[in-house]
Structures are given as C-alpha cells and as structure tokens.
C-alpha positions in Angstrom: 19.5 -22.8 -9.4 17.3 -25.8 -8.4 13.6 -24.9 -8.6 12.8 -26.4 -5.2 15.2 -23.9 -3.6 13.5 -20.8 -5.0 10.8 -18.8 -3.3 9.3 -15.8 -5.1 7.1 -13.7 -2.9 5.7 -10.2 -2.6 4.4 -7.9 0.2 0.8 -6.6 0.3 0.4 -3.7 2.6 -1.2 -0.3 2.9 0.8 3.0 2.9 2.8 3.3 6.1 2.1 -0.2 7.4 5.9 -1.0 7.3 6.5 -3.0 4.1 9.7 -1.1 3.3 11.0 -1.4 6.9 10.3 -5.2 6.8 12.2 -5.4 3.5 15.1 -3.6 5.2 15.2 -6.2 8.0 15.2 -9.1 5.5 18.2 -7.5 3.7 20.0 -6.8 7.0 19.5 -10.2 8.7 20.4 -12.2 5.6 23.4 -10.1 4.9 22.1 -9.1 1.4 23.3 -5.5 2.1 26.4 -4.8 4.2 25.7 -3.1 7.6 27.9 -0.2 6.6 25.8 0.4 3.5 22.4 -0.1 5.3 20.0 2.7 5.4 16.2 3.1 5.9 14.0 2.1 3.0 16.8 0.5 0.9 14.3 -0.6 -1.8 12.8 2.9 -2.1 15.4 4.7 -4.2 13.8 8.2 -4.2 14.2 10.7 -1.4 10.5 11.5 -1.9 9.6 7.9 -1.1 11.6 8.0 2.2 10.1 11.4 3.3 6.5 10.4 2.5 6.7 6.8 3.6 5.3 5.5 0.3 6.6 3.2 -2.4 6.4 4.6 -5.9 8.7 2.3 -7.9 9.1 -1.4 -7.2 12.7 -2.5 -6.3 13.2 -6.3 -6.4 15.9 -8.0 -4.3 17.4 -11.5 -4.2 18.1 -12.8 -0.7 20.1 -16.0 0.1 18.9 -17.7 3.3 19.6 -21.2 4.6 20.5 -22.5 1.2 17.4 -21.0 -0.4 17.0 -18.1 -2.9 14.2 -15.7 -1.7 13.2 -13.3 -4.4 11.4 -10.3 -2.8 9.3 -8.0 -4.9 8.3 -5.0 -2.9 5.1 -3.4 -4.3 3.5 0.1 -4.3 0.9 0.5 -1.6 -1.2 3.3 -3.2 -4.3 2.8 -5.2 -2.9 4.7 -8.3 -0.3 1.9 -8.8 -2.7 -1.1 -8.6 -1.7 -2.4 -12.1 2.0 -2.5 -11.1 0.9 -4.5 -8.0 -1.0 -7.0 -10.1 2.1 -7.6 -12.4 4.3 -8.1 -9.3 1.9 -10.7 -7.9 2.0 -12.6 -11.2 5.7 -13.1 -10.6 5.1 -14.7 -7.2 3.9 -18.0 -5.7 3.2 -16.4 -2.3 2.7 -13.1 -0.6 3.0 -11.6 2.9 -0.3 -9.9 4.0 1.2 -7.2 6.2 -1.1 -5.3 8.6 -0.2 -2.5 11.1 -1.2 -3.7 14.6 -2.1 -0.2 15.5 -4.4 0.6 12.5 -5.9 -2.7 11.2 -6.8 -3.8 7.7 -7.2 -1.0 5.2 -9.2 -1.0 1.9 -6.2 -1.1 -0.3 -4.8 -4.2 1.5 -8.1 -6.0 1.3 -8.4 -5.2 -2.4 -4.9 -6.6 -3.3 -5.6 -9.6 -1.0 -8.6 -10.5 -3.2 -6.5 -10.1 -6.4 -3.8 -12.4 -5.0 -6.5 -14.8 -3.8 -7.9 -15.1 -7.3 -4.4 -15.8 -8.6 -4.2 -18.7 -6.2 -1.2 -17.4 -4.2 -0.3 -18.7 -0.8 -0.6 -16.2 2.1 1.3 -15.6 5.3 -0.6 -13.1 7.5 1.8 -10.8 9.4 1.0 -8.3 12.2 3.6 -5.5 12.3 4.5 -2.8 14.9 3.7 -5.0 17.9 6.3 -3.1 19.9 4.2 0.1 19.9 2.4 0.8 23.2 -0.9 1.4 21.4 -0.8 -1.8 19.3 -3.9 -4.0 19.4 -2.6 -7.4 18.2 -5.6 -9.5 19.5 -8.2 -7.2 17.9 -6.4 -6.9 14.6 -5.8 -10.6 14.5 -9.5 -11.1 14.8 -10.0 -8.9 11.7 -7.5 -11.0 9.8 -9.2 -14.2 10.8 -12.6 -12.8 9.8 -11.7 -11.2 6.5 -9.0 -13.6 5.3 -10.2 -16.9 6.8 -6.9 -17.4 8.7 -6.4 -19.2 12.0 -4.9 -17.2 14.9 -1.8 -19.5 15.2 -1.0 -18.8 11.5 -0.5 -15.1 12.1 3.1 -14.0 12.6 3.7 -11.1 15.1 6.7 -9.0 14.2 8.3 -5.6 14.7 10.1 -4.7 11.4 11.7 -1.8 13.3 13.5 -3.7 16.0 13.7 -7.1 14.2 11.4 -9.1 16.5 10.1 -12.2 14.9 11.8 -11.6 11.5 13.9 -14.8 11.5 10.8 -16.9 12.3 9.0 -15.1 9.4 11.9 -16.0 7.0 11.6 -19.7 8.1 7.9 -19.5 7.5 8.4 -18.2 4.0 10.5 -21.2 3.1 8.1 -23.6 4.8 4.8 -22.1 3.6 5.4 -20.7 0.1 5.7 -23.3 -2.7 8.7 -23.2 -5.2 7.9 -22.2 -8.8 6.2 -24.9 -10.9 8.2 -26.9 -13.3 7.7 -25.2 -16.7 5.6 -27.1 -19.3 7.6 -25.6 -22.2 11.3 -24.9 -22.8 10.7 -22.0 -25.1 11.4 -18.6 -23.4 8.6 -16.5 -21.9 9.5 -13.8 -19.4 7.2 -11.3 -17.8 8.3 -7.6 -17.5 7.1 -6.3 -14.2 9.1 -3.0 -14.0 11.7 -1.1 -16.0 13.9 2.0 -15.7 16.1 4.0 -18.0 19.9 4.5 -17.9 21.6 6.8 -20.4 24.3 4.3 -21.2 22.4 1.0 -21.0 19.0 2.2 -22.3 15.9 0.5 -20.7 16.7 -2.0 -18.0 13.7 -4.4 -17.6 12.9 -6.3 -14.4 11.7 -9.8 -15.3 10.4 -13.1 -14.0 11.4 -16.0 -16.3 8.3 -18.2 -16.5 9.6 -20.7 -19.1 12.9 -21.4 -20.9 16.1 -19.5 -20.3 17.1 -15.8 -20.8 20.6 -15.6 -22.1 23.1 -12.8 -22.4 23.7 -11.8 -26.0 20.5 -13.5 -27.3 18.2 -11.8 -29.8 14.9 -11.2 -28.0 11.4 -9.8 -28.8 8.8 -7.9 -26.9 5.5 -9.6 -27.9 3.0 -6.7 -27.2 5.1 -3.8 -28.4 6.5 -5.9 -31.3 10.1 -4.7 -30.6 13.3 -6.7 -31.2 16.5 -6.2 -29.2 19.6 -7.9 -28.0 20.1 -8.9 -24.3 23.3 -6.8 -23.6 23.4 -8.0 -20.0 21.3 -10.2 -17.7 21.5 -10.9 -14.0 19.8 -10.4 -10.7 19.4 -7.7 -8.0 20.7 -7.9 -4.4 19.4 -5.1 -4.8 22.7 -4.1 -6.5 22.9 -5.5 -10.1 24.9 -8.8 -10.3 25.6 -9.9 -13.8 25.4 -13.6 -14.9 25.1 -15.5 -18.2 21.7 -17.1 -17.9 18.4 -16.6 -16.0 16.5 -19.9 -15.7 12.8 -20.6 -15.4 11.5 -19.5 -11.9 14.2 -16.9 -11.4 13.7 -13.1 -11.0 16.3 -10.7 -12.5 17.0 -8.0 -15.0 17.9 -7.7 -18.7 19.6 -4.7 -20.3 17.8 -4.1 -23.5 19.7 -1.2 -25.0 16.4 0.3 -26.2 16.6 4.1 -26.0 12.8 4.8 -26.2 11.4 4.1 -22.7 7.8 3.8 -24.0 8.7 0.7 -25.9 9.2 -1.4 -22.8 6.0 -1.6 -20.8 5.0 -3.4 -17.6 3.1 -6.6 -18.4 4.8 -7.3 -21.7 6.2 -10.8 -22.6 9.8 -11.3 -23.7 10.3 -14.3 -26.1 13.2 -15.3 -28.4 13.3 -13.2 -31.6 13.3 -16.4 -33.7 9.9 -17.3 -32.2 8.2 -14.0 -33.0 6.1 -15.5 -35.8 5.5 -18.8 -34.1 2.6 -19.9 -31.8 4.4 -18.8 -28.6 1.7 -16.9 -26.7 2.1 -13.7 -24.7 1.5 -14.0 -20.9 -2.0 -12.8 -20.0 -3.0 -9.4 -18.5 -1.0 -6.8 -20.5 -2.5 -3.3 -20.4 -1.5 0.0 -22.0 -1.1 2.7 -19.3 -4.4 4.7 -19.3 -4.4 8.2 -17.8 -7.6 9.0 -15.8 -6.6 12.4 -14.5 -5.3 15.4 -16.5 -3.6 18.6 -15.4 -1.7 21.3 -17.2 1.8 22.4 -16.2 2.9 26.0 -17.1 6.4 27.4 -16.4 6.3 30.6 -14.3 8.8 32.1 -16.8 7.9 31.4 -20.5 11.6 31.3 -21.2 11.8 28.0 -19.2 9.3 26.2 -21.5 12.1 24.1 -23.0 13.5 23.4 -19.6 10.1 22.1 -18.3 9.7 20.0 -21.5 13.1 18.4 -21.1 12.4 17.7 -17.4 9.1 15.9 -18.3 10.9 13.9 -21.1 13.6 12.8 -18.7 11.0 11.9 -16.0 9.1 9.8 -18.5 12.2 7.7 -19.0 11.5 6.2 -15.6 7.7 6.5 -15.6 6.2 5.3 -18.9 2.7 5.8 -17.6 3.2 9.6 -17.7 1.9 11.2 -20.9 2.2 14.9 -22.0 1.8 17.2 -24.9 2.4 20.9 -25.5 -0.6 23.3 -25.2 -1.2 27.0 -25.2 -3.2 29.2 -22.7 -4.3 32.8 -23.4 -3.5 33.6 -19.7 -0.5 31.5 -18.8 1.1 31.1 -22.2 2.6 27.8 -23.4 2.8 24.8 -21.3 2.1 21.0 -21.2 -1.1 19.0 -20.7 -0.2 15.9 -18.7 -2.0 12.6 -18.1 -1.7 10.6 -14.8 -2.9 7.4 -13.3 -4.5 9.2 -10.4 -4.2 12.3 -8.1 -1.2 10.8 -6.1 0.6 10.1 -9.3 0.0 13.8 -10.3 1.3 15.0 -6.9 4.4 12.8 -7.0 5.2 13.8 -10.5 5.0 17.6 -9.7 7.2 17.1 -6.6 9.8 15.1 -8.5 10.0 17.8 -11.2 10.7 20.4 -8.6 13.2 18.4 -6.7 15.1 16.5 -9.4 15.1 19.2 -12.1 14.8 22.4 -10.1 11.9 23.7 -12.4 9.5 26.4 -11.3 6.0 25.9 -12.7 2.3 26.0 -11.8 -0.3 23.2 -12.0 -3.9 23.7 -13.0 -6.8 21.9 -11.3 -7.1 18.2 -12.3 -9.7 17.2 -14.8 -11.0 13.9 -16.2 -11.9 12.5 -19.6 -15.5 12.5 -21.0 -16.8 10.4 -23.9 -19.0 12.5 -26.3 -20.8 11.4 -29.4 -20.8 14.0 -32.2 -22.4 13.3 -35.6 -22.4 9.6 -34.8 -18.7 9.6 -33.8 -17.3 9.0 -30.3 -14.7 11.6 -29.1 -12.8 11.7 -25.9 -12.4 15.1 -24.3 -10.0 15.8 -21.4 -10.1 19.6 -21.3 -13.2 21.4 -19.9 -12.5 24.3 -22.2 -13.0 22.0 -25.2 -16.3 20.5 -23.9 -19.0 21.0 -26.6 -22.3 22.7 -26.0 -25.4 20.6 -25.6 -26.8 21.1 -29.1 -23.4 20.0 -30.6 -23.5 16.5 -29.0 -25.9 13.6 -29.3 -24.7 11.7 -26.2 -22.4 12.4 -23.2 -20.9 9.8 -21.0 -18.6 10.0 -18.0 -16.5 7.3 -16.2 -17.8 5.9 -12.9 -15.7 4.2 -10.3 -16.5 1.4 -7.9 -15.2 2.0 -4.4 -14.8 -0.1 -1.3 -14.6 2.1 1.7 -13.4 0.9 5.1 -14.4 3.2 7.9 -15.1 3.2 11.7 -18.8 2.4 12.5 -19.2 5.5 14.5 -18.5 7.7 11.5 -20.9 5.8 9.2 -23.5 8.7 9.0 -20.8 11.3 8.1 -19.2 8.9 5.6 -22.5 8.3 3.8 -23.4 12.0 3.8 -20.0 12.7 2.2 -20.5 10.1 -0.5 -23.9 11.5 -1.3 -22.6 15.1 -1.4 -20.2 13.9 -4.1 -23.0 12.3 -6.2 -22.2 8.8 -5.0 -24.5 5.9 -4.6 -24.2 3.7 -1.5 -24.5 0.0 -2.0 -23.9 -3.0 0.3 -22.6 -2.4 3.8 -20.9 -5.0 6.0 -19.9 -4.9 9.6 -16.4 -6.1 10.3 -14.4 -7.1 13.4 -13.0 -4.3 15.5 -15.8 -1.7 15.0 -15.1 -1.4 11.2 -17.6 -1.1 8.4 -17.2 -2.0 4.7 -19.2 0.2 2.3 -19.6 -0.4 -1.4 -20.0 2.9 -3.3 -20.2 4.0 -6.9 -19.0 7.5 -7.7 -18.3 9.6 -10.9 -14.6 10.0 -11.5 -15.3 13.7 -12.0 -16.2 14.0 -8.3 -13.6 11.6 -7.0 -10.8 13.9 -8.2 -12.5 17.0 -6.8 -11.5 16.6 -3.2 -13.4 13.4 -2.3 -10.4 11.8 -0.5 -9.9 14.8 1.8 -13.6 15.1 2.5 -13.8 11.4 3.4 -10.8 11.7 5.7 -12.4 14.6 7.5 -15.7 12.8 7.8 -14.0 9.7 9.4 -11.4 11.7 11.4 -8.7 10.3 9.3 -9.5 6.6 9.7 -11.3 5.8 6.4 -9.5 4.3 3.4 -10.7 3.2 0.1 -9.8 1.2 -3.0 -11.3 1.9 -6.4 -11.6 0.3 -9.9 -13.4 1.3 -13.0 -17.2 0.6 -13.0 -17.8 1.7 -16.6 -19.1 4.6 -18.7 -22.6 6.0 -18.0 -24.8 8.5 -19.6 -24.5 11.9 -17.9 -26.4 15.2 -18.0 -23.4 17.5 -18.0 -23.0 21.1 -19.0 -20.1 23.5 -19.6 -19.9 26.3 -17.1 -17.6 29.2 -18.1 -16.8 32.6 -16.7 -17.0 35.9 -18.7 -15.3 39.2 -17.6 -15.4 42.4 -19.7 -13.8 41.7 -23.0 -13.1 38.0 -22.7 -14.3 34.5 -21.8 -11.9 33.0 -19.3 -11.3 29.6 -20.8 -9.0 28.4 -18.0 -11.8 28.7 -15.5 -14.2 26.6 -17.5 -15.5 23.4 -15.8 -17.9 20.6 -16.6 -20.7 20.3 -14.1 -24.0 18.4 -13.5 -27.0 20.3 -14.8 -28.7 20.0 -11.4 -25.9 21.9 -9.8 -25.7 24.6 -12.5 -27.0 27.7 -10.5 -25.2 26.8 -7.3 -21.8 26.2 -9.0 -22.2 29.3 -11.2 -22.8 31.4 -8.1 -19.9 29.8 -6.3 -17.3 30.4 -9.0 -18.5 34.0 -9.7 -18.1 34.9 -6.0 -14.6 33.4 -6.0 -13.6 35.4 -9.0 -15.0 38.6 -7.5 -12.8 38.2 -4.3 -9.6 37.8 -6.4 -9.9 40.3 -9.3 -8.4 43.7 -8.5 -10.4 46.9 -9.1 -10.1 48.8 -12.4 -11.1 52.4 -13.4 -14.4 50.9 -14.7 -17.1 48.6 -13.3 -16.1 44.9 -13.8 -19.1 42.7 -14.5 -18.4 39.0 -13.8 -20.8 36.4 -15.3 -21.2 32.7 -14.9 -22.8 31.3 -18.1 -24.1 27.9 -19.3 -25.2 27.4 -22.9 -25.0 31.2 -23.3 -27.4 31.8 -20.5 -26.3 34.0 -17.5 -26.9 32.0 -14.3 -24.9 34.2 -11.9 -23.3 37.7 -12.0 -21.5 40.0 -9.7 -19.9 43.5 -10.1 -16.7 45.0 -8.8 -17.0 48.7 -8.4 -14.8 51.1 -10.3 -11.8 52.8 -8.5 -12.8 56.2 -7.2 -10.7 59.3 -7.8 -11.5 62.7 -6.4 -10.9 64.9 -9.4 -11.9 68.0 -7.5 -9.4 67.4 -4.7 -7.0 70.2 -5.7 -9.8 72.8 -5.8 -10.6 75.1 -2.9 -13.2 77.8 -2.4 -14.9 79.5 -5.4 -18.0 78.6 -7.4 -19.4 75.0 -7.3 -19.7 75.2 -11.1 -16.0 74.3 -11.6 -16.5 71.1 -9.6 -19.7 70.2 -11.6 -17.8 70.6 -14.9 -15.0 68.2 -13.7 -17.5 65.7 -12.4 -19.4 65.7 -15.7 -16.1 65.3 -17.6 -15.2 62.3 -15.4 -18.6 60.7 -15.9 -18.3 60.9 -19.7 -14.7 59.5 -19.5 -15.9 56.6 -17.4 -18.7 55.9 -19.9 -16.3 55.8 -22.8 -13.9 53.6 -20.8 -16.8 51.2 -19.9 -17.8 50.8 -23.5 -14.3 49.5 -24.5 -13.6 47.8 -21.2 -11.3 44.8 -21.1 -9.9 43.0 -18.1 -6.5 41.5 -18.5 -6.1 38.8 -15.8 -2.5 38.7 -14.8 -0.8 35.3 -14.2 -0.5 36.1 -10.5 -4.2 36.7 -10.2 -5.0 33.6 -12.2 -2.8 31.5 -9.8 -4.8 32.8 -6.9 -8.0 31.6 -8.7 -6.5 28.1 -9.2 -5.5 27.8 -5.6 -9.0 28.7 -4.5 
C-alpha cells in the first residue's frame, strides 16, 4: 500500500465518553463490518467491557474509505492501562481527542493528551453526544480551546450514537492527519502494541511496522525478550483477521508467532529479523516490563478447588501478561494465590473475569502495596503486611508516592482538599479552568490511594471529579506494623501497615470491628491491637452465660452454690487454655468490613 494513502490514528477519551460507539460508527459507515454482523462495541470483545462501558483490551481495525486505509487503534480509557495507551499512540500519526459534550474534559483525557502532544501527534478535537438534551457544546468547546489551544472552528460536533457528523469526521481524518513518514532504513523494526493467546496459534501479536517488511514464514526475533520465532501468518484486522504475505512500513497488522508462553511477547517490544539479532539494529524506545503496584490474595471457598483456581489464573494470564500470581498459604483460609495488578480496576476486572469465564468461586483479600525496606544494608521489597518487619529489624523504610492531577468542580474545592488531606495527601498548584472546573496537583502515598481514595473523592465532588496518576518516586516513611491478637493466636491476615501518627486511632478502629464480628465463646475473648509488641487498644467479648441451676427447684440454696462454684472453676480452667478458631465465614465478614 502506498504510504501517502495510509492514516494511522487513535482515540483518546475518558471512560464512557463514547470512543467504542464512535468506532462502531466508523466500521458501520465504511462497511468494514457487515450490517447483519454489527453489534454495539464491536472492538470490545468481552461481555464485561460492554456491560461496564469500559475498554480493557485494545482491538485494532483497518478501515477502507475513499481510496485510503485508515488504521484505527482503540485504546483503554482507564488510568490502570496508561502504558498500553502510550504504546498505541506510538503507532499513530494522529489522534482524535474525544470529549463528552455533557461532561467536559476529564483528568485521564487531559493526561493522555499531554503524552500525545509530547510525541508530536496531530489532533482533531471532537465533541460527542451533541444529540443529548443536556449537552453543553459551547461551554465544553471553550474548555477544549483553553486547555488544548484549539480554535472553535477546528472542533467537530458529532453524535456517535445516531451517526451525526461521522462522515465529515472521516474526511477530516484524511485531510488533517499526515501519512506515515518514509522509513530511513529498510531493515525490519515492528512495534508490538498488544497481544493475545490462541491455543492453536500461540501468541498473536498486534504490530505497527515502522521500517522494512514483515513477511510470512520469516525467522524473527523479539529484541527485549531475546526470543526467536517464525512468522507463521501475517495480516491485518478488519477487525476480523485477513491473512496476507507481507506487511510493509507504515502498516498496522498482526503476526502469528507460534510462541506458547504468553509472557514472552510483551507490549512495547521490537520485532526484528532473526539474522539481525547480533547487529546494530536498535530496539524502538519506551519498552517497560509490567510492574504490579497493587496486591491481593485469592482463596478458593472450597480448598478442593485450588487447582481449578490456579488453572483459571494461568489461562487468564494468557491474554493478560501484566497479571502476576504465585501460590501462598493462610492459617485461616488455607492455600490460595497472591496476585499482582496494575491498579485497583485491574484487580476488579480480573476477579470478575475469573467468576464469569471460569465459573470459579473464591474470596479476595483487601488490596495492599509494595514497600521498600533496607535490612542489614540490603534493599528488600515487601508486598504483604504480614511479612512487614518490626522497627528494630530495619534501617530504612520507603513507600511509593503518586503524583495526581485532579479535575473537579470549583464548588467542591473545599471538600476535595479535605479528602486529599484526610488521605495524607499534599495539595500543590491549583488552576481555574473554563466551565467552573478546577485542576489540582496532588501528591499522595500509594498506600492511601488504594484504600478507598477514589470513592471518597467521588463522594466529595458528588461524582464529578476525576484524576490521573503517575509514580512520583520512593520516599522515607515512618510506618509500623499493626496486628491483631485474639486468645491463642496472632491473626496474620488482619495485619496492616500504618503511619505511626495514626497508630492508636487505627488500632482502636480495627479492634472494634473485630469485636462486632467474632461470635461469643464459653470464655471471655480478649481482642488486642498491638504495634511493636505494645498493646494500643483492647476490647473484650463476654462469655456465654448458662444457667447451671435452671433444673433445680426448691430446697436448700447450698446446692446452687456448689454448682456455681464448680462452673466458676471450670470457666477459669477454660480461660487458661482459651483459643479462638476464626472460621472462614467470620474472616470473610472481617474482610468485607
């Protein structure tokens, strides 16, 4: 295909701003998908994506329109998938900046806009949902002009739902976006921007050919992973796979690798010819290994289903190489798996997919984060609170901080700032934006960000705030291990890492929660919240009372006194060897609290 006829573009949009619906209209109007096969959110292959209105996995599509080839790469909208978005943008020369005319610009959209701007991409600003009665196109257009430096007559007004303005937008893509640049080298370099696994084909990689040609049957090499393979099939997506012999520079398509280990093909890797693996052909920039930032443990409700849960996680990882897991053991819940995720939404989506696609019944513990601890001069990373060392066993403790950009209505500014400060955040620069909006720069410990910050922010702003985050770096932290002790045992699963300033408050809070959930025993249960071996909070659950004299009637009181004395001695012996066995059901209640 002639380079001048190719347009590679992406869509930047926040969750639920209509990027999947816009992609549907492109496919429908250009005839890329037959009308009888058309359905909503064609590029979102999972039922979960359709139900929740979010994009989890990118699905590229090649569209033919007026003699041009338009390669559309739809991208995830959620902050957890920012790395995938950046790889998709590297494959493009232009991007549609899609904004909901009823909601305005959100933090995630603004963040991705800045990334694309640094890459030098061309933009087409688009206002969607103009058909809705509560749309505010003039006000939102002002926001776009202020934040993106656009002119009002550059902004396209469309309705992805009913097709208004879509053909004009397609014409604008051809007119505004440049074709791929002529390659400086004829040696193959192709960027992997997504992949999935098929049992017969192995890993199928989605690629943009930057230089050279990608040929069927050719011996190829993954530069970062140092893995050789043969291209069993190459072609492009419409979004159905269409096989061809060669993909040329500038084209977007797929290659069937035949590799059976999904972790060997990673987003951001560079494919070169195998014969050039020892030459000076350089990898394309920006490759990163997936790095989990949130951890949670999955336990089967029936221990007999451990292998079923393990198989399900292994199969899920075939299509999600950023998911990590390893087997662990809990004194309360038995054997399970500790899993690492890119963020809390990634965790939530993974749990939902396991339930739906594999019909597995399991429980998930509260999410935790990784800490960097120096012990005997050596740095160790600890992701489980139960393994967090005591203060005298560590020389230095660091935690990861995040830099956030929050967009919120001006009238919720005070509540938003109070929420940030309640989660140990530091408020930085604030800017007033068009349309009664405020941009607030914030720095926050990741430990607090995964502990309900998003829900608290939504409540403070009545649902109108959004935020984008990126790593700010490791900082020294004054952290302590809080654990709970009940008669006979330390409850490892309820351990948590807290700031020393909050020690007494958090200890009291968790002790009170445990007290409301634990059932009574025949002896007094003493619950203690401890830090560094020091009891900071305690509570007691009274023993069950039994009337041992209930069957007596009349007669001398001496008989009752003997029975009461015998009961008292029995309770004393019971208390001395007291041990509380927390059942899985009780523990689950504690997790939910």
